[in-house]
N, C-alpha and C positions, 0 to 999 in steps of 0.2 A: 253192643257188648258192654257190660258194666266194668268200669276201670277202677281198681282199688289202688293204683299206683299213686304215691304221694306227689304233690307238686314239687318243683325245684326248691321253693321257699320252705315248705314243710319238711322236705328231706334234709335240707341244710340245717334247719333247726334241730331235728331229731339227732343228727350226727353230732352237732355241737354239744347238745346236752348229754349225749352218751359219753362223749370224751371227757366232759366236765365231771360227770358222775364217777367215771373210772379213775380219773386223776386226783380229784379234790375230795370226793366223798368216801369212796371205797377204802382207802388206806387208813382213815382216821375214825370212821363212824363207830367202829367197835368199842373204842375207848369212851366215846360220848355215851354210848348205849349202856356200858357197864356202870358208868358214873351217874346215870340218869340225868345227864347234863344237856342243856339246850345248846345247839351248835351255832352260836352267834357268828363265828367266823365264816362258816359255810353260807349262812343266810345272807351275810353282807356281800359275799362274792356273787351269789345268785341275784342280789339286787343290782349289782354293777352290770351284770349280764342283761338286765331288763326282764328277767323271767316273771317278776311280780306284776309287770305291766303288759304281759302278752296279749290278753284279749280286750284291751281298752284303747280308745282313740288317743292320738297324740296330744290332743288339746288339753287333756288332763294329766299328761306325763306318761301315757301308755306307749306301747310299741306298735299299735295299729293292726295287730293281728286278729285272730278269731279264737273262739272257744276250742276248736279242734287243735289249734297250736298248743294251748294249755294242756290238753289231754295228752298230746305227744310228749310234752316235757315231763308230765307226771309219770307216764309209763316208763320213760328212760331212767328217771331218777329212782323209781321204785324197783327197777331191776337190781339196784344196788342196795337201797335202804328205803323203808316205808316211813320212818319217822320224819325224814327231810321232805319226802314227797307229800305227806299229809299236812305238813306245815305250810307248804306252798299252796296246796289245794284249799285248805281252810282260809288261808290269808286272802285268796282271790275269790273263790266262788261263795264263801260264807262270810268273809269279812268285808271286802271292798264292793262286791257285786250288789248287795242290797242298796248301798248308797248310790251306786252308778245307775242301777235300774229304776229306783223309785225315789231317790233323793231330790231335793231342790238344787237349782244351779248353785246357790250359795253353799250348800252342804258339799257338793261335789268339788267346788274350788277350794273349800277349806280343808277337806280331808283326803281327797284322792291323790294329790301329788306325793305326799309322804307315803301313803299306802302302796302306790304303784311303783315306787322306787325301792321298796323293801326297807326303808328307814324305820317305818312303824308297821305294827300289825293290828288288825282289827279282828274282833271275834263275833260270833253269831250266837245269841242267847235265846235258844228255843226250849231245849230239854230242861225238865225240872226233876227234882228228886222223886216225885210221885207221878210224873207224866212224861213218858218217853214216846212210845209209838202213838199214844193218844194226845197229840199236841194240842188238840182243841180243848183239852182239859186244863189249860193253863190256869194257874192260881195266882201268879204274880199280878198285882194290881197297880194301876196308875190313875191318880185322881188330879183334877185341876185344882190349883190353889185358889183361895177365895177371890183373889184379884185376877185370876185367869192368865197369869203370866208364866206359871211354872207347872210342870208335871211332878207329882209327889209319888215316888215309886216304892213299893214294898213287896218283897218276895225273895225267891232264890232260883238259881239255875244250876244245873249239874252237867258234868262232863264237857265243859266248854274249852275248846282248843284255842291256843294262842292268846289266852286271857290273862296270863300272869307273868309274861316275860318282861325284861327290862325295857323292851321296845313296844310293848302293848299299849295302845293309845285309847281304844274305845271298844265297847260292846253294843251292838244293836239288839235290844231285847224286845220280846213280845210281852205284852201286858194287857190285862183286861181293863178297858177304859169305859165300859158301860154295858148295858143290856139292850139287845135289839128288840124290836116289836114282837118277834116270834119267840121271845124268851131266851134266845141263845146269847152266849157271850159276844160282846163286841171286842175284838182283839186288834190292837194297834202296835206299830213298831216304833221304838224310841231310841235315840242314840244316848248312851251314857258314857261320857269320857272318864278315863281313869283319873283317880285323884279327887273325884267328886265326893264330898262328905257323905258318909253313910254307905258307900259302895266298898265292900270288903271282898278281897280275893283270898280264899282259903289256901292252905298249903297244898302243893301238888299231890295228886293221887299216886299211890304205889300201884303201877300197872303191870299187867302180864306182858304186854308188848308195847310197841311205839314208845320205847323208853327214852328216846332222845327228842320226843315232842313234848309240848307243854299243855297240860290239862288241869283244870281247876273247877271247884264249885264256887259260885258267886252269891253273895247276899246283898240285898238292898233294904236298908232301914231308913225310911223317910228320906230317900234320895231325891234331891230337887234338881231338875234340869229345866232349861228354858223351854217354853211351849214350842219354840221354833225347832226343837230337836226331834219333833215328830217326823217320821220318814213316810212319805206318801200321804194318802188320805187316812183320816181317822176311821178305824173300823176295818181297814183293808190289810192289816198286818198279817193275819193268818193266810190270806190268799197270796200275799206277796212271798211269804216264806215257803209256801207250797211250790210256787214257781221256782224259787231258789233251790229247793230240794230236788225238783225234777232235773234241773241242769246239773246239780251237784252229783246226782247218781251216775251221770255219764262220766264225770271226772273220777268218781270213786271206782267205776268200772275200769277206767284206764289205769288207775293205780293198781288195781287187782291184777290186771293183765301184766303189768310190769313185774309184780311179785311172782306171778306164775311163770313168766319168761325167765326171771332170775333163777327160779328153781331148775328150769331146764339147763341154763348156762352152767350153774354150779354142779349139777348132777353129771353132765357130759364131761366137764373138766375132771371131776373126782373119779368117775368111772374109768377114765383112761389112765389115771395115775395110780389108783389103788389096785394092788395085786392080791389075789387069793387063789390058793391051790395052783400056783405056778403060772398064772396068767392074769391080765387086767380084768377086773370085774365087768368091763364093757363088753367082754366076749360072751358073757352069760345071757341067755335069752330072757331070764327072769328080770334082769336089770334093763335090758334093751326094751322090753315091753313097757316097763314102768316109764322110761324116758319117752318112748313113742306116745304113750297116753298123755304125758304131761305136755308135750308139744301140741298134741291134738286139742287139749283144753285151752292152751294159751292162744292158739290160732283162731279157734272158734270164738273165743271171748273177744278177741280183738275185732273180728268182723262185726260182732254185736254192737260194740261201742262205736265203731266207725259208722254203722248204719244209723244209730241214734243221733250222733253228732251231725251227720249229714242232713237228717230230717230237721233238726233244730236250726241249723244254719240256713236251710231253705225256707224257714218260716212255716213248716208243716207241724202238725200235732206229733209230738214225740214222747208223750208220757208213757205209753205202754212199752215202746222200744227202750226207753231209758230204764224202766223197771226190769225188763228182760235182760238187758246188758248188765245191770247191777247184780241181779240175782244169779245169773249164770256165771259171771266172772268171779264173784266173791266166793261162791261154792267151789269153783274150779281151783281158785288160789288156795283155798283151805285144803282141798284134797292133794294138790300138787306139793304143797309145803309138807304134808305128812309123808308123802312118798319120797320127797327129796331128803328128809331127815332119815328115812329108812335106808336109803341108798348109802348115806354117809355113815351109817352105823353109829358107834359111840360118839364120833365127831359131830354127828347131827344133833346131839344133845348138848353141845358146847356153844356158849354164846359167842366165842371168838370166831366161830365159823358162820358165814352168812346163812347156811342151812338152818342153824339153830334159831337165828333171829327171824328168818322167814317163817318158821314154824310158830313162833310166839306172836308174830305180827299178823298172821293171816286171819285168825278167828274174828277179830273186830270188824273185818270187812263184811261179815254176815250180819252185823249188828248196826253199825253206824250209818247214819243218813237213811234210815229205814231198814228194819230187819228183813230177813228172807221171807218171813211170814207176811209182812206188810207188802212186799213186792208181789207175792202171789195174789194177795188180795187186790192190788191195783190192776194186775193183769186180768184177773177174772172179772173184776168189775167193768173194765173197759170192753171186754169181749161180750159180756152179758147185758150191757146197758142198751 
């Protein structure tokens, strides 16, 4: 018999994060959201809890947990707010993970302690203004200096999370470093610390949702970094980032499940409180069916990411399962957010209510870390190969 019950350690973590989200995030996040302000105080508390070090070994300052532990934390935080959840997700799976997975021992010792404590944030520089889903179309270039001691980087990146906060410390960028024998681009990953001359962070975007998270466009104008800032092997950057994205899709799925479950939570609460025609709207079958379908989507989505995470931790191929989880849960979250807003009526259109924020935050889940179309392409390709 398959057992989906969480271990004692995972259940304790889930409960701790749920209590933190209810006590420390829920009462204040609406104000941050309205001001489009980054929640430094909340992030600092999460750092003290060790959340930024969840899936990393203790030798680098981590908590010695696994990737599933991160997913559980993301789900519980997203039940309350997605801006904080995506900040944690991007800081770990997109910021610190490339260095941990592919960096040298020197790079790990230099950067990971601050990143895993939450004192600093790292960003993942893949998407460009003209290349989103087609990441292989990278235009940013990096050339070796004449003496071979530095990389000289020119180009730009778009929609980069955690790249412009007061505690942002670096971005790992993909750049074309040559042409392969088959004529295709050789893409490598290079660490660019903040403050490097020629590295400019544009003003933050005005976003539809995730209004308390940090997102910027980045430009690189003859940016020089030491040749030792190369992450992994030269020419392996694209493959490395595809691996990071496969893992990240499980994390995004967990975040989407949290948002979908938050829609259930808020809808149940409101349906019991709101009266219409002499009784709570929870008594009306039209509302009951909406809530039942929302719970169905959240539950099914959760099973999908549990399965993908289990395969990943077992060392099995999980690419298709990650794509399935990301695709289904993101579309489920978008649908449930719409229904949650409908149940709330006029209040569902107000940012002061979680329902309004859920509605604004959900759509990006069908776009970020691979659009729904890309997920379908990956699933079909795997089945038909």
